[in-house]
N, C-alpha and C positions, 0 to 999 in steps of 0.2 A: 604640861609638857608631855605627860604620859599619853594623852589623847592624840597629840600630833605624832608621837612616836608610833602609836598603834595605827594611825591613819597612813603614815608613811610605809609601815610594814605591810598593810593590806594592799596599798597601791603597788608595792614592789612584788607582792605575790601575784596580783592580777597581771602585771606586766610580764612576769616570768611565765605564767601560764599561757598568756597570749603568744609569747615568743616560742614556747614549747609547742603550742598548737600549730603555729606557722611552720616550724621546723618539721613537725610530724607530717603536716600536709605536703610540704616540699618533698620529703622522703617518700611518702605514699605516691606522689606524682612520678618520682623517679622510678619507683618499682613498677608502676603501670607502663611507663615508657619502655623499661627493659623487657617486660612481658610482651609488649608489642613487637620489640626487636626480635625476641625469641620466635614469635610466630612468623615473622618475615624470614628468619633464617631457616625455620623448618619448611616453609613453603619453597624457599630456594633449594633446599636439600631435596625436597620431593621433586621439583622440576628437573634437577640434575639427574636423579635416578630415573625419572620418567623418560627423559631424553635418551638415556642409555637403553632403556627397555624398548622404546620406539624404534631404535636402530637395530634391534634384535640382539643386543648384547646380553649375555648371560649374567644375571645378578645373583646375589645370595638368595637362599631359599625363601627367607622371610620377606625380602624385598620383592621377589617374584610373586609371592602370594598376594601381597598388597597390590601390585600392578594388575594381577589377574582380577582382583576385586574391582578395581577401577574399570577394567574392560567390561566386566559383567554389568556394572552400574551404567556405563555408557550405552550398552546394548538395551538395557531397560529404558533408558531415557529415549532412545530412538523408537522403541516400541510404543512408549507412552505418547510421544509426539505424533506417531503415525495414527494412534487411536484418536487423538485430538483432531487431526486433519480429517479423519473419516467422519467424525461427528460433525465437524464444520461442513463437510461436503454434503452429508445427509440433510443437515439443516437447510443448506442453500437449495438443495433439490426440492425439499418440502415447500420451501418458500416460493420457488419458481412454479411448482405445481399449484399451490394455492392462488398465485397470481394469474396463472393460466385459467384456472377454474373461475376466478372472479371475472376475468375478461370475457370468458365464454358466456357466463351468466349475464353480464351486462349486454353483450351482443345479442343474446336471445331475448332479453327484455326489450331492447331497442327494436328488434325485428318484430316482436309481438305488438309493441306499441305502434309500429308503422303499419302492421296488418290491421289493427283495430281502427286506425285513423282512416283507412281506405274505405 
């Protein structure tokens, strides 16, 4: 009987540990969900203050500093996008130039071949 009692005790411990693990996982999931909610609320708060800033409303000093950082970052993005467009335009111009040179070389080769054929 002691063997069966020990076996029952081990089974109960395993079951309790599994239940504890499931409960811990559920709670961890709830924590992750709440952290996601907090990020959404923070984003909503930021959008609220940004809308006020965009309308020209005066905000607290710290909020104004953050909005100013956003404006600077937006300007940097515009400049970087302009640089990308310039690189693309230069690349397209080089490509068109090479295509024109190739076409001119092919035309010259055809003209030379035609002249030799005569």
